[in-house]
mmCIF file of the N, C-alpha and C atoms, coordinates in Angstrom:
data_MODEL
# 
_entry.id   MODEL 
# 
loop_
_atom_site.group_PDB 
_atom_site.id 
_atom_site.type_symbol 
_atom_site.label_atom_id 
_atom_site.label_alt_id 
_atom_site.label_comp_id 
_atom_site.label_asym_id 
_atom_site.label_entity_id 
_atom_site.label_seq_id 
_atom_site.pdbx_PDB_ins_code 
_atom_site.Cartn_x 
_atom_site.Cartn_y 
_atom_site.Cartn_z 
_atom_site.occupancy 
_atom_site.B_iso_or_equiv 
_atom_site.pdbx_formal_charge 
_atom_site.auth_seq_id 
_atom_site.auth_comp_id 
_atom_site.auth_asym_id 
_atom_site.auth_atom_id 
_atom_site.pdbx_PDB_model_num 
ATOM 1   N N  . MET A 1 1  ? 0.841   -1.163 0.000  1.00 0.00 ? 1  MET A N  1 
ATOM 2   C CA . MET A 1 1  ? 0.000   0.000  0.000  1.00 0.00 ? 1  MET A CA 1 
ATOM 3   C C  . MET A 1 1  ? 0.896   1.239  0.000  1.00 0.00 ? 1  MET A C  1 
ATOM 4   N N  . ALA A 1 2  ? 0.682   2.134  -0.918 1.00 0.00 ? 2  ALA A N  1 
ATOM 5   C CA . ALA A 1 2  ? 1.515   3.330  -1.032 1.00 0.00 ? 2  ALA A CA 1 
ATOM 6   C C  . ALA A 1 2  ? 0.958   4.433  -0.148 1.00 0.00 ? 2  ALA A C  1 
ATOM 7   N N  . ARG A 1 3  ? 1.825   4.970  0.664  1.00 0.00 ? 3  ARG A N  1 
ATOM 8   C CA . ARG A 1 3  ? 1.424   6.077  1.534  1.00 0.00 ? 3  ARG A CA 1 
ATOM 9   C C  . ARG A 1 3  ? 1.817   7.389  0.890  1.00 0.00 ? 3  ARG A C  1 
ATOM 10  N N  . HIS A 1 4  ? 0.907   8.332  0.949  1.00 0.00 ? 4  HIS A N  1 
ATOM 11  C CA . HIS A 1 4  ? 1.209   9.667  0.434  1.00 0.00 ? 4  HIS A CA 1 
ATOM 12  C C  . HIS A 1 4  ? 1.896   10.449 1.540  1.00 0.00 ? 4  HIS A C  1 
ATOM 13  N N  . VAL A 1 5  ? 3.075   10.922 1.286  1.00 0.00 ? 5  VAL A N  1 
ATOM 14  C CA . VAL A 1 5  ? 3.812   11.701 2.263  1.00 0.00 ? 5  VAL A CA 1 
ATOM 15  C C  . VAL A 1 5  ? 3.388   13.162 2.107  1.00 0.00 ? 5  VAL A C  1 
ATOM 16  N N  . THR A 1 6  ? 2.805   13.706 3.155  1.00 0.00 ? 6  THR A N  1 
ATOM 17  C CA . THR A 1 6  ? 2.345   15.094 3.129  1.00 0.00 ? 6  THR A CA 1 
ATOM 18  C C  . THR A 1 6  ? 3.498   15.999 3.500  1.00 0.00 ? 6  THR A C  1 
ATOM 19  N N  . GLU A 1 7  ? 3.761   16.928 2.629  1.00 0.00 ? 7  GLU A N  1 
ATOM 20  C CA . GLU A 1 7  ? 4.835   17.877 2.905  1.00 0.00 ? 7  GLU A CA 1 
ATOM 21  C C  . GLU A 1 7  ? 4.284   19.062 3.682  1.00 0.00 ? 7  GLU A C  1 
ATOM 22  N N  . GLU A 1 8  ? 5.184   19.752 4.359  1.00 0.00 ? 8  GLU A N  1 
ATOM 23  C CA . GLU A 1 8  ? 4.774   20.872 5.191  1.00 0.00 ? 8  GLU A CA 1 
ATOM 24  C C  . GLU A 1 8  ? 4.131   21.990 4.367  1.00 0.00 ? 8  GLU A C  1 
ATOM 25  N N  . ARG A 1 9  ? 4.615   22.227 3.181  1.00 0.00 ? 9  ARG A N  1 
ATOM 26  C CA . ARG A 1 9  ? 4.063   23.297 2.346  1.00 0.00 ? 9  ARG A CA 1 
ATOM 27  C C  . ARG A 1 9  ? 2.632   22.978 1.920  1.00 0.00 ? 9  ARG A C  1 
ATOM 28  N N  . GLU A 1 10 ? 2.289   21.701 1.789  1.00 0.00 ? 10 GLU A N  1 
ATOM 29  C CA . GLU A 1 10 ? 0.923   21.315 1.447  1.00 0.00 ? 10 GLU A CA 1 
ATOM 30  C C  . GLU A 1 10 ? -0.027  21.572 2.616  1.00 0.00 ? 10 GLU A C  1 
ATOM 31  N N  . LEU A 1 11 ? 0.457   21.428 3.833  1.00 0.00 ? 11 LEU A N  1 
ATOM 32  C CA . LEU A 1 11 ? -0.377  21.662 5.001  1.00 0.00 ? 11 LEU A CA 1 
ATOM 33  C C  . LEU A 1 11 ? -0.696  23.144 5.173  1.00 0.00 ? 11 LEU A C  1 
ATOM 34  N N  . ARG A 1 12 ? 0.211   23.989 4.773  1.00 0.00 ? 12 ARG A N  1 
ATOM 35  C CA . ARG A 1 12 ? 0.015   25.430 4.929  1.00 0.00 ? 12 ARG A CA 1 
ATOM 36  C C  . ARG A 1 12 ? -0.744  26.048 3.767  1.00 0.00 ? 12 ARG A C  1 
ATOM 37  N N  . SER A 1 13 ? -0.819  25.372 2.686  1.00 0.00 ? 13 SER A N  1 
ATOM 38  C CA . SER A 1 13 ? -1.408  25.952 1.487  1.00 0.00 ? 13 SER A CA 1 
ATOM 39  C C  . SER A 1 13 ? -2.928  25.979 1.573  1.00 0.00 ? 13 SER A C  1 
ATOM 40  N N  . LEU A 1 14 ? -3.508  27.084 1.131  1.00 0.00 ? 14 LEU A N  1 
ATOM 41  C CA . LEU A 1 14 ? -4.959  27.182 1.051  1.00 0.00 ? 14 LEU A CA 1 
ATOM 42  C C  . LEU A 1 14 ? -5.459  26.759 -0.317 1.00 0.00 ? 14 LEU A C  1 
ATOM 43  N N  . ASP A 1 15 ? -4.553  26.348 -1.175 1.00 0.00 ? 15 ASP A N  1 
ATOM 44  C CA . ASP A 1 15 ? -4.922  25.940 -2.525 1.00 0.00 ? 15 ASP A CA 1 
ATOM 45  C C  . ASP A 1 15 ? -5.121  24.433 -2.644 1.00 0.00 ? 15 ASP A C  1 
ATOM 46  N N  . ARG A 1 16 ? -5.219  23.757 -1.535 1.00 0.00 ? 16 ARG A N  1 
ATOM 47  C CA . ARG A 1 16 ? -5.406  22.310 -1.593 1.00 0.00 ? 16 ARG A CA 1 
ATOM 48  C C  . ARG A 1 16 ? -6.790  21.970 -2.114 1.00 0.00 ? 16 ARG A C  1 
ATOM 49  N N  . ARG A 1 17 ? -6.910  20.827 -2.764 1.00 0.00 ? 17 ARG A N  1 
ATOM 50  C CA . ARG A 1 17 ? -8.201  20.387 -3.289 1.00 0.00 ? 17 ARG A CA 1 
ATOM 51  C C  . ARG A 1 17 ? -9.212  20.180 -2.169 1.00 0.00 ? 17 ARG A C  1 
ATOM 52  N N  . SER A 1 18 ? -8.757  19.706 -1.024 1.00 0.00 ? 18 SER A N  1 
ATOM 53  C CA . SER A 1 18 ? -9.684  19.443 0.074  1.00 0.00 ? 18 SER A CA 1 
ATOM 54  C C  . SER A 1 18 ? -10.299 20.729 0.617  1.00 0.00 ? 18 SER A C  1 
ATOM 55  N N  . MET A 1 19 ? -9.595  21.839 0.500  1.00 0.00 ? 19 MET A N  1 
ATOM 56  C CA . MET A 1 19 ? -10.145 23.110 0.967  1.00 0.00 ? 19 MET A CA 1 
ATOM 57  C C  . MET A 1 19 ? -11.350 23.507 0.126  1.00 0.00 ? 19 MET A C  1 
ATOM 58  N N  . TYR A 1 20 ? -11.291 23.281 -1.167 1.00 0.00 ? 20 TYR A N  1 
ATOM 59  C CA . TYR A 1 20 ? -12.407 23.639 -2.033 1.00 0.00 ? 20 TYR A CA 1 
ATOM 60  C C  . TYR A 1 20 ? -13.590 22.699 -1.834 1.00 0.00 ? 20 TYR A C  1 
ATOM 61  N N  . SER A 1 21 ? -13.345 21.497 -1.361 1.00 0.00 ? 21 SER A N  1 
ATOM 62  C CA . SER A 1 21 ? -14.464 20.600 -1.087 1.00 0.00 ? 21 SER A CA 1 
ATOM 63  C C  . SER A 1 21 ? -15.161 20.968 0.224  1.00 0.00 ? 21 SER A C  1 
ATOM 64  N N  . ILE A 1 22 ? -14.439 21.617 1.133  1.00 0.00 ? 22 ILE A N  1 
ATOM 65  C CA . ILE A 1 22 ? -15.026 22.029 2.402  1.00 0.00 ? 22 ILE A CA 1 
ATOM 66  C C  . ILE A 1 22 ? -15.658 23.411 2.288  1.00 0.00 ? 22 ILE A C  1 
ATOM 67  N N  . PHE A 1 23 ? -14.911 24.352 1.736  1.00 0.00 ? 23 PHE A N  1 
ATOM 68  C CA . PHE A 1 23 ? -15.356 25.739 1.650  1.00 0.00 ? 23 PHE A CA 1 
ATOM 69  C C  . PHE A 1 23 ? -15.540 26.125 0.189  1.00 0.00 ? 23 PHE A C  1 
ATOM 70  N N  . ALA A 1 24 ? -16.663 26.705 -0.116 1.00 0.00 ? 24 ALA A N  1 
ATOM 71  C CA . ALA A 1 24 ? -16.899 27.191 -1.475 1.00 0.00 ? 24 ALA A CA 1 
ATOM 72  C C  . ALA A 1 24 ? -16.133 28.499 -1.668 1.00 0.00 ? 24 ALA A C  1 
ATOM 73  N N  . PRO A 1 25 ? -15.629 28.747 -2.850 1.00 0.00 ? 25 PRO A N  1 
ATOM 74  C CA . PRO A 1 25 ? -14.942 30.022 -3.089 1.00 0.00 ? 25 PRO A CA 1 
ATOM 75  C C  . PRO A 1 25 ? -15.915 31.192 -2.935 1.00 0.00 ? 25 PRO A C  1 
ATOM 76  N N  . LEU A 1 26 ? -15.399 32.324 -2.472 1.00 0.00 ? 26 LEU A N  1 
ATOM 77  C CA . LEU A 1 26 ? -16.246 33.496 -2.277 1.00 0.00 ? 26 LEU A CA 1 
ATOM 78  C C  . LEU A 1 26 ? -16.665 34.082 -3.611 1.00 0.00 ? 26 LEU A C  1 
ATOM 79  N N  . ASP A 1 27 ? -17.887 34.550 -3.662 1.00 0.00 ? 27 ASP A N  1 
ATOM 80  C CA . ASP A 1 27 ? -18.393 35.222 -4.849 1.00 0.00 ? 27 ASP A CA 1 
ATOM 81  C C  . ASP A 1 27 ? -17.924 36.671 -4.803 1.00 0.00 ? 27 ASP A C  1 
ATOM 82  N N  . ALA A 1 28 ? -17.309 37.146 -5.847 1.00 0.00 ? 28 ALA A N  1 
ATOM 83  C CA . ALA A 1 28 ? -16.766 38.505 -5.871 1.00 0.00 ? 28 ALA A CA 1 
ATOM 84  C C  . ALA A 1 28 ? -17.867 39.555 -5.845 1.00 0.00 ? 28 ALA A C  1 
ATOM 85  N N  . ASN A 1 29 ? -19.054 39.224 -6.312 1.00 0.00 ? 29 ASN A N  1 
ATOM 86  C CA . ASN A 1 29 ? -20.145 40.196 -6.357 1.00 0.00 ? 29 ASN A CA 1 
ATOM 87  C C  . ASN A 1 29 ? -21.001 40.202 -5.100 1.00 0.00 ? 29 ASN A C  1 
ATOM 88  N N  . GLU A 1 30 ? -20.838 39.212 -4.236 1.00 0.00 ? 30 GLU A N  1 
ATOM 89  C CA . GLU A 1 30 ? -21.633 39.130 -3.018 1.00 0.00 ? 30 GLU A CA 1 
ATOM 90  C C  . GLU A 1 30 ? -20.946 39.932 -1.917 1.00 0.00 ? 30 GLU A C  1 
ATOM 91  N N  . ARG A 1 31 ? -21.710 40.768 -1.242 1.00 0.00 ? 31 ARG A N  1 
ATOM 92  C CA . ARG A 1 31 ? -21.144 41.603 -0.194 1.00 0.00 ? 31 ARG A CA 1 
ATOM 93  C C  . ARG A 1 31 ? -21.055 40.818 1.112  1.00 0.00 ? 31 ARG A C  1 
ATOM 94  N N  . LEU A 1 32 ? -20.047 41.133 1.895  1.00 0.00 ? 32 LEU A N  1 
ATOM 95  C CA . LEU A 1 32 ? -19.853 40.492 3.185  1.00 0.00 ? 32 LEU A CA 1 
ATOM 96  C C  . LEU A 1 32 ? -20.790 41.109 4.213  1.00 0.00 ? 32 LEU A C  1 
ATOM 97  N N  . PRO A 1 33 ? -21.149 40.371 5.272  1.00 0.00 ? 33 PRO A N  1 
ATOM 98  C CA . PRO A 1 33 ? -22.071 40.903 6.277  1.00 0.00 ? 33 PRO A CA 1 
ATOM 99  C C  . PRO A 1 33 ? -21.590 42.206 6.917  1.00 0.00 ? 33 PRO A C  1 
ATOM 100 N N  . ARG A 1 34 ? -20.292 42.336 7.177  1.00 0.00 ? 34 ARG A N  1 
ATOM 101 C CA . ARG A 1 34 ? -19.815 43.576 7.799  1.00 0.00 ? 34 ARG A CA 1 
ATOM 102 C C  . ARG A 1 34 ? -19.973 44.768 6.863  1.00 0.00 ? 34 ARG A C  1 
ATOM 103 N N  . GLU A 1 35 ? -19.860 44.540 5.559  1.00 0.00 ? 35 GLU A N  1 
ATOM 104 C CA . GLU A 1 35 ? -20.075 45.625 4.607  1.00 0.00 ? 35 GLU A CA 1 
ATOM 105 C C  . GLU A 1 35 ? -21.538 46.045 4.584  1.00 0.00 ? 35 GLU A C  1 
ATOM 106 N N  . LEU A 1 36 ? -22.443 45.079 4.719  1.00 0.00 ? 36 LEU A N  1 
ATOM 107 C CA . LEU A 1 36 ? -23.864 45.396 4.759  1.00 0.00 ? 36 LEU A CA 1 
ATOM 108 C C  . LEU A 1 36 ? -24.212 46.185 6.018  1.00 0.00 ? 36 LEU A C  1 
ATOM 109 N N  . ILE A 1 37 ? -23.598 45.830 7.145  1.00 0.00 ? 37 ILE A N  1 
ATOM 110 C CA . ILE A 1 37 ? -23.843 46.538 8.401  1.00 0.00 ? 37 ILE A CA 1 
ATOM 111 C C  . ILE A 1 37 ? -23.337 47.967 8.307  1.00 0.00 ? 37 ILE A C  1 
ATOM 112 N N  . MET A 1 38 ? -22.145 48.143 7.744  1.00 0.00 ? 38 MET A N  1 
ATOM 113 C CA . MET A 1 38 ? -21.588 49.488 7.608  1.00 0.00 ? 38 MET A CA 1 
ATOM 114 C C  . MET A 1 38 ? -22.451 50.350 6.693  1.00 0.00 ? 38 MET A C  1 
ATOM 115 N N  . GLU A 1 39 ? -22.957 49.775 5.630  1.00 0.00 ? 39 GLU A N  1 
ATOM 116 C CA . GLU A 1 39 ? -23.815 50.527 4.717  1.00 0.00 ? 39 GLU A CA 1 
ATOM 117 C C  . GLU A 1 39 ? -25.130 50.898 5.384  1.00 0.00 ? 39 GLU A C  1 
ATOM 118 N N  . ALA A 1 40 ? -25.670 50.010 6.192  1.00 0.00 ? 40 ALA A N  1 
ATOM 119 C CA . ALA A 1 40 ? -26.922 50.290 6.890  1.00 0.00 ? 40 ALA A CA 1 
ATOM 120 C C  . ALA A 1 40 ? -26.734 51.430 7.882  1.00 0.00 ? 40 ALA A C  1 
ATOM 121 N N  . ARG A 1 41 ? -25.593 51.470 8.555  1.00 0.00 ? 41 ARG A N  1 
ATOM 122 C CA . ARG A 1 41 ? -25.322 52.562 9.496  1.00 0.00 ? 41 ARG A CA 1 
ATOM 123 C C  . ARG A 1 41 ? -25.187 53.885 8.764  1.00 0.00 ? 41 ARG A C  1 
ATOM 124 N N  . ARG A 1 42 ? -24.609 53.855 7.586  1.00 0.00 ? 42 ARG A N  1 
ATOM 125 C CA . ARG A 1 42 ? -24.398 55.081 6.822  1.00 0.00 ? 42 ARG A CA 1 
ATOM 126 C C  . ARG A 1 42 ? -25.720 55.672 6.354  1.00 0.00 ? 42 ARG A C  1 
ATOM 127 N N  . HIS A 1 43 ? -26.693 54.845 6.027  1.00 0.00 ? 43 HIS A N  1 
ATOM 128 C CA . HIS A 1 43 ? -27.967 55.316 5.503  1.00 0.00 ? 43 HIS A CA 1 
ATOM 129 C C  . HIS A 1 43 ? -29.081 55.299 6.546  1.00 0.00 ? 43 HIS A C  1 
ATOM 130 N N  . ARG A 1 44 ? -28.701 55.178 7.813  1.00 0.00 ? 44 ARG A N  1 
ATOM 131 C CA . ARG A 1 44 ? -29.697 55.096 8.875  1.00 0.00 ? 44 ARG A CA 1 
ATOM 132 C C  . ARG A 1 44 ? -30.411 56.437 9.036  1.00 0.00 ? 44 ARG A C  1 
ATOM 133 N N  . THR A 1 45 ? -31.691 56.374 9.269  1.00 0.00 ? 45 THR A N  1 
ATOM 134 C CA . THR A 1 45 ? -32.453 57.593 9.517  1.00 0.00 ? 45 THR A CA 1 
ATOM 135 C C  . THR A 1 45 ? -32.299 57.995 10.968 1.00 0.00 ? 45 THR A C  1 
ATOM 136 N N  . LEU A 1 46 ? -32.966 59.051 11.346 1.00 0.00 ? 46 LEU A N  1 
ATOM 137 C CA . LEU A 1 46 ? -32.882 59.557 12.703 1.00 0.00 ? 46 LEU A CA 1 
ATOM 138 C C  . LEU A 1 46 ? -33.495 58.555 13.667 1.00 0.00 ? 46 LEU A C  1 
ATOM 139 N N  . GLY A 1 47 ? -32.675 58.045 14.558 1.00 0.00 ? 47 GLY A N  1 
ATOM 140 C CA . GLY A 1 47 ? -33.134 57.054 15.523 1.00 0.00 ? 47 GLY A CA 1 
ATOM 141 C C  . GLY A 1 47 ? -33.322 57.663 16.900 1.00 0.00 ? 47 GLY A C  1 
ATOM 142 N N  . ARG A 1 48 ? -33.593 56.812 17.865 1.00 0.00 ? 48 ARG A N  1 
ATOM 143 C CA . ARG A 1 48 ? -33.818 57.281 19.232 1.00 0.00 ? 48 ARG A CA 1 
ATOM 144 C C  . ARG A 1 48 ? -32.605 57.984 19.815 1.00 0.00 ? 48 ARG A C  1 
ATOM 145 N N  . ARG A 1 49 ? -31.435 57.395 19.620 1.00 0.00 ? 49 ARG A N  1 
ATOM 146 C CA . ARG A 1 49 ? -30.222 57.993 20.187 1.00 0.00 ? 49 ARG A CA 1 
ATOM 147 C C  . ARG A 1 49 ? -29.933 59.359 19.586 1.00 0.00 ? 49 ARG A C  1 
ATOM 148 N N  . GLU A 1 50 ? -30.083 59.480 18.287 1.00 0.00 ? 50 GLU A N  1 
ATOM 149 C CA . GLU A 1 50 ? -29.819 60.754 17.634 1.00 0.00 ? 50 GLU A CA 1 
ATOM 150 C C  . GLU A 1 50 ? -30.828 61.817 18.078 1.00 0.00 ? 50 GLU A C  1 
ATOM 151 N N  . LEU A 1 51 ? -32.068 61.409 18.231 1.00 0.00 ? 51 LEU A N  1 
ATOM 152 C CA . LEU A 1 51 ? -33.106 62.329 18.689 1.00 0.00 ? 51 LEU A CA 1 
ATOM 153 C C  . LEU A 1 51 ? -32.831 62.778 20.126 1.00 0.00 ? 51 LEU A C  1 
ATOM 154 N N  . ALA A 1 52 ? -32.456 61.864 20.987 1.00 0.00 ? 52 ALA A N  1 
ATOM 155 C CA . ALA A 1 52 ? -32.146 62.208 22.375 1.00 0.00 ? 52 ALA A CA 1 
ATOM 156 C C  . ALA A 1 52 ? -30.926 63.127 22.451 1.00 0.00 ? 52 ALA A C  1 
ATOM 157 N N  . ALA A 1 53 ? -29.916 62.873 21.633 1.00 0.00 ? 53 ALA A N  1 
ATOM 158 C CA . ALA A 1 53 ? -28.716 63.705 21.627 1.00 0.00 ? 53 ALA A CA 1 
ATOM 159 C C  . ALA A 1 53 ? -29.028 65.113 21.145 1.00 0.00 ? 53 ALA A C  1 
ATOM 160 N N  . ALA A 1 54 ? -29.961 65.252 20.204 1.00 0.00 ? 54 ALA A N  1 
ATOM 161 C CA . ALA A 1 54 ? -30.308 66.568 19.674 1.00 0.00 ? 54 ALA A CA 1 
ATOM 162 C C  . ALA A 1 54 ? -31.204 67.354 20.620 1.00 0.00 ? 54 ALA A C  1 
ATOM 163 N N  . LEU A 1 55 ? -31.975 66.676 21.469 1.00 0.00 ? 55 LEU A N  1 
ATOM 164 C CA . LEU A 1 55 ? -32.961 67.367 22.299 1.00 0.00 ? 55 LEU A CA 1 
ATOM 165 C C  . LEU A 1 55 ? -32.568 67.571 23.758 1.00 0.00 ? 55 LEU A C  1 
ATOM 166 N N  . TRP A 1 56 ? -31.489 66.961 24.240 1.00 0.00 ? 56 TRP A N  1 
ATOM 167 C CA . TRP A 1 56 ? -31.223 67.032 25.666 1.00 0.00 ? 56 TRP A CA 1 
ATOM 168 C C  . TRP A 1 56 ? -30.800 68.429 26.104 1.00 0.00 ? 56 TRP A C  1 
ATOM 169 N N  . LEU A 1 57 ? -29.991 69.128 25.328 1.00 0.00 ? 57 LEU A N  1 
ATOM 170 C CA . LEU A 1 57 ? -29.538 70.452 25.732 1.00 0.00 ? 57 LEU A CA 1 
ATOM 171 C C  . LEU A 1 57 ? -30.677 71.478 25.706 1.00 0.00 ? 57 LEU A C  1 
ATOM 172 N N  . PRO A 1 58 ? -31.490 71.542 24.638 1.00 0.00 ? 58 PRO A N  1 
ATOM 173 C CA . PRO A 1 58 ? -32.635 72.473 24.693 1.00 0.00 ? 58 PRO A CA 1 
ATOM 174 C C  . PRO A 1 58 ? -33.601 72.157 25.838 1.00 0.00 ? 58 PRO A C  1 
ATOM 175 N N  . SER A 1 59 ? -33.775 70.897 26.161 1.00 0.00 ? 59 SER A N  1 
ATOM 176 C CA . SER A 1 59 ? -34.685 70.550 27.265 1.00 0.00 ? 59 SER A CA 1 
ATOM 177 C C  . SER A 1 59 ? -34.107 70.991 28.613 1.00 0.00 ? 59 SER A C  1 
ATOM 178 N N  . VAL A 1 60 ? -32.790 70.919 28.774 1.00 0.00 ? 60 VAL A N  1 
ATOM 179 C CA . VAL A 1 60 ? -32.163 71.396 30.016 1.00 0.00 ? 60 VAL A CA 1 
ATOM 180 C C  . VAL A 1 60 ? -32.367 72.895 30.145 1.00 0.00 ? 60 VAL A C  1 
ATOM 181 N N  . PHE A 1 61 ? -32.172 73.647 29.060 1.00 0.00 ? 61 PHE A N  1 
ATOM 182 C CA . PHE A 1 61 ? -32.384 75.091 29.109 1.00 0.00 ? 61 PHE A CA 1 
ATOM 183 C C  . PHE A 1 61 ? -33.849 75.435 29.407 1.00 0.00 ? 61 PHE A C  1 
ATOM 184 N N  . LEU A 1 62 ? -34.759 74.688 28.845 1.00 0.00 ? 62 LEU A N  1 
ATOM 185 C CA . LEU A 1 62 ? -36.181 74.914 29.087 1.00 0.00 ? 62 LEU A CA 1 
ATOM 186 C C  . LEU A 1 62 ? -36.519 74.652 30.547 1.00 0.00 ? 62 LEU A C  1 
ATOM 187 N N  . ILE A 1 63 ? -36.000 73.586 31.119 1.00 0.00 ? 63 ILE A N  1 
ATOM 188 C CA . ILE A 1 63 ? -36.242 73.269 32.530 1.00 0.00 ? 63 ILE A CA 1 
ATOM 189 C C  . ILE A 1 63 ? -35.652 74.351 33.431 1.00 0.00 ? 63 ILE A C  1 
ATOM 190 N N  . LEU A 1 64 ? -34.457 74.832 33.110 1.00 0.00 ? 64 LEU A N  1 
ATOM 191 C CA . LEU A 1 64 ? -33.842 75.900 33.917 1.00 0.00 ? 64 LEU A CA 1 
ATOM 192 C C  . LEU A 1 64 ? -34.640 77.193 33.811 1.00 0.00 ? 64 LEU A C  1 
ATOM 193 N N  . ALA A 1 65 ? -35.153 77.513 32.631 1.00 0.00 ? 65 ALA A N  1 
ATOM 194 C CA . ALA A 1 65 ? -35.942 78.722 32.457 1.00 0.00 ? 65 ALA A CA 1 
ATOM 195 C C  . ALA A 1 65 ? -37.249 78.629 33.242 1.00 0.00 ? 65 ALA A C  1 
ATOM 196 N N  . ILE A 1 66 ? -37.906 77.493 33.178 1.00 0.00 ? 66 ILE A N  1 
ATOM 197 C CA . ILE A 1 66 ? -39.164 77.319 33.938 1.00 0.00 ? 66 ILE A CA 1 
ATOM 198 C C  . ILE A 1 66 ? -38.879 77.359 35.436 1.00 0.00 ? 66 ILE A C  1 
ATOM 199 N N  . ALA A 1 67 ? -37.790 76.745 35.872 1.00 0.00 ? 67 ALA A N  1 
ATOM 200 C CA . ALA A 1 67 ? -37.446 76.729 37.300 1.00 0.00 ? 67 ALA A CA 1 
ATOM 201 C C  . ALA A 1 67 ? -37.111 78.126 37.787 1.00 0.00 ? 67 ALA A C  1 
ATOM 202 N N  . SER A 1 68 ? -36.467 78.944 36.969 1.00 0.00 ? 68 SER A N  1 
ATOM 203 C CA . SER A 1 68 ? -36.133 80.300 37.409 1.00 0.00 ? 68 SER A CA 1 
ATOM 204 C C  . SER A 1 68 ? -37.372 81.183 37.481 1.00 0.00 ? 68 SER A C  1 
ATOM 205 N N  . LYS A 1 69 ? -38.352 80.978 36.600 1.00 0.00 ? 69 LYS A N  1 
ATOM 206 C CA . LYS A 1 69 ? -39.594 81.749 36.644 1.00 0.00 ? 69 LYS A CA 1 
ATOM 207 C C  . LYS A 1 69 ? -40.458 81.346 37.837 1.00 0.00 ? 69 LYS A C  1 
ATOM 208 N N  . VAL A 1 70 ? -40.458 80.084 38.191 1.00 0.00 ? 70 VAL A N  1 
ATOM 209 C CA . VAL A 1 70 ? -41.239 79.598 39.332 1.00 0.00 ? 70 VAL A CA 1 
ATOM 210 C C  . VAL A 1 70 ? -40.601 80.068 40.628 1.00 0.00 ? 70 VAL A C  1 
ATOM 211 N N  . ALA A 1 71 ? -39.279 80.163 40.692 1.00 0.00 ? 71 ALA A N  1 
ATOM 212 C CA . ALA A 1 71 ? -38.583 80.540 41.905 1.00 0.00 ? 71 ALA A CA 1 
ATOM 213 C C  . ALA A 1 71 ? -38.766 82.031 42.217 1.00 0.00 ? 71 ALA A C  1 
ATOM 214 N N  . ARG A 1 72 ? -39.128 82.870 41.276 1.00 0.00 ? 72 ARG A N  1 
ATOM 215 C CA . ARG A 1 72 ? -39.296 84.310 41.513 1.00 0.00 ? 72 ARG A CA 1 
ATOM 216 C C  . ARG A 1 72 ? -40.494 84.612 42.280 1.00 0.00 ? 72 ARG A C  1 
# 
């Protein structure tokens, strides 16, 4: 029985035939999940956090103005 001697360079290579039987090659036109997430963040509309960040300072000034008028 002939034994195949595996060389070290074959173990490190990603071009082995067995790799293609386990993992399908990536499609160049298909976007990766992290790219989809980044694109979604870029085109995101005004959310709760953005609304809260935009309104907290005017609301603090409004509360201080009402408190100063009540204290007089």
